[in-house]
C-alpha positions as CSV (number, residue, x, y, z in Angstrom):
1,M,42.3,-1.0,104.8
2,L,45.0,1.7,104.7
3,S,45.5,3.9,101.7
4,R,48.3,3.1,99.2
5,S,50.6,5.3,101.1
6,G,49.8,3.6,104.4
7,T,48.3,6.8,105.7
8,E,45.4,6.8,108.1
9,L,43.7,10.0,109.2
10,V,42.0,9.7,112.5
11,M,39.4,12.4,113.3
12,V,38.0,12.4,116.9
13,V,34.4,13.7,117.1
14,G,32.0,14.2,119.9
15,A,28.4,15.2,120.5
16,G,28.1,18.7,122.0
17,C,31.5,19.8,120.5
18,H,30.9,22.7,118.1
19,R,34.1,22.0,116.3
20,S,33.1,18.4,115.7
21,A,29.7,19.5,114.5
22,N,31.3,22.1,112.1
23,A,33.8,19.6,110.8
24,L,31.1,16.9,110.2
25,Q,28.8,19.4,108.5
26,A,31.7,20.6,106.2
27,L,32.6,17.0,105.4
28,Q,29.1,16.1,104.6
29,A,28.6,19.2,102.4
30,D,31.8,18.8,100.3
31,P,32.1,15.7,98.0
32,E,35.6,16.7,97.0
33,L,36.7,16.8,100.6
34,Q,35.1,13.4,101.2
35,R,36.9,12.0,98.2
36,R,40.3,13.3,99.3
37,L,39.8,12.1,102.9
38,Q,38.7,8.7,101.8
39,Q,42.0,8.4,99.8
40,V,43.9,8.7,103.1
41,H,41.5,6.3,104.9
42,L,39.6,8.7,107.1
43,V,38.6,7.1,110.4
44,L,36.0,8.9,112.5
45,V,36.0,7.9,116.2
46,T,34.6,9.1,119.5
47,A,36.9,9.5,122.5
48,P,37.0,6.4,124.7
49,N,36.4,8.4,127.9
50,A,33.6,10.5,126.5
51,P,29.9,9.5,126.9
52,I,28.8,7.7,123.7
53,D,26.1,9.7,122.0
54,T,24.4,6.9,120.1
55,H,22.1,9.5,118.4
56,L,25.0,11.3,116.8
57,I,26.7,8.0,115.7
58,S,23.5,6.3,114.4
59,E,22.3,9.5,112.6
60,W,25.7,10.1,111.0
61,N,26.3,6.5,110.1
62,G,22.9,6.1,108.6
63,V,23.5,8.9,106.1
64,N,27.3,8.4,105.7
65,P,27.9,4.6,105.7
66,S,31.2,5.0,103.9
67,M,32.5,7.4,106.6
68,A,31.1,5.8,109.7
69,I,31.9,7.0,113.2
70,H,33.4,4.3,115.3
71,A,33.2,4.0,119.1
72,P,36.3,2.4,120.6
73,Y,35.5,-0.7,122.6
74,S,38.4,-0.2,125.0
75,A,41.3,2.2,125.6
76,A,43.7,-0.4,124.1
77,Q,42.3,0.5,120.7
78,W,43.8,4.0,121.2
79,E,47.4,2.8,121.6
80,G,48.3,3.9,118.1
81,I,46.8,7.3,118.5
82,A,49.0,10.0,120.1
C-alpha cells in the first residue's frame, strides 16, 4: 500500500553495516520519525546479493512488526529500485 502521494521510501539495511545499525537504532528510538516514515510507506529490505542475516531480520521484525525488514526473493523484485 503506497502513501496518498504514491511515495514509497526504500531503505536497504544489512547486518554488519554500521550505518544500517545506526539508522535502525535511530528509527526504533524515535516515534515521530517512525510516524513520518510510515506516512511515506517505508519499506526496509536487505540487498539481494548480500548474505541474509536471519537473526537481524527476525529480531527486528519481532519488535517492529509495522516496519518489517523484507528479504527479496529474487533480483526481479529490485527492478523498480535504482
